[in-house]
Structures are given as structure tokens and as C-alpha cells.
C-alpha positions in Angstrom: -6.1 -5.3 13.1 -3.3 -4.1 15.3 -4.5 -1.8 18.1 -1.8 -0.1 20.2 -1.7 2.5 23.0 1.4 4.6 23.1 2.5 7.3 25.6 3.7 10.5 23.9 5.3 13.6 25.4 3.8 16.8 24.2 6.0 19.8 23.6 6.2 21.7 26.9 3.3 19.7 28.2 2.3 16.5 29.9 2.3 13.0 28.5 -0.7 11.9 26.5 -1.8 8.5 25.4 -2.5 7.8 21.7 -4.7 5.0 20.3 -3.5 3.8 17.0 -5.0 1.2 14.7 -2.6 -0.4 12.1 -0.2 2.5 12.8 -2.7 5.2 12.2 -3.5 7.5 15.2 -7.2 7.5 16.0 -7.6 9.2 19.4 -5.6 11.1 22.0 -6.5 11.2 25.7 -5.0 11.8 29.1 -6.1 8.5 30.7 -5.2 5.1 29.5 -8.6 3.8 30.8 -10.5 5.9 28.3 -8.4 4.6 25.4 -8.9 1.0 26.6 -12.6 1.6 26.4 -12.2 2.8 22.8 -10.1 -0.2 22.0 -12.6 -2.6 23.4 -15.4 -0.9 21.4 -13.4 -1.3 18.2 -13.0 -5.0 19.0 -16.8 -5.4 19.3 -17.4 -5.3 23.0 -20.3 -3.2 24.4 -18.8 -0.1 26.0 -20.6 3.1 26.9 -19.1 6.0 25.1 -20.6 9.4 26.1 -19.0 11.5 23.4 -21.1 11.2 20.3 -18.5 12.6 17.9 -15.9 10.1 19.0 -18.5 7.3 18.9 -19.4 8.2 15.3 -15.8 8.1 14.2 -15.2 4.8 16.0 -18.3 3.4 14.3 -16.8 4.4 10.9 -13.5 2.8 11.7 -15.3 -0.3 13.0 -17.2 -0.7 9.7 -14.0 -0.2 7.7 -12.2 -2.9 9.7 -15.2 -5.3 9.2 -14.8 -5.1 5.4 
């Protein structure tokens, strides 16, 4: 499992951070701190994630990585 955070320049917009797992983009956010929380959650740490939709998709990815 290779988790990386990249900074990407949007067209005519600010830079955004992208969380990718094994080269597949998973989430986009403005702050690196938010993506580091997602990364820690995928690695099995207890992190409070307030957005239920993102948490549901991270749970699905977490289950796939466990298999």
C-alpha cells in the first residue's frame, strides 16, 4: 500500500492536495492536514472524520486493502 500526497495546480485556480493510494487518486482537499488524517485512517489509526460520505468511501478502500 503506497499512500502519497501530491500538490496539484488547478487550471486558473489555487493549488490543491491530492491523496493517492497505489497511484489512484482518492481525495482532493485544500489543506494537507485534512489529507494526513485520511491517510492515517487508511493505515488503521483512530481519526475523527466528520464527513460521512468520505468516511464511507475510505472504509471501502480500507476493506479492499485488507484483502
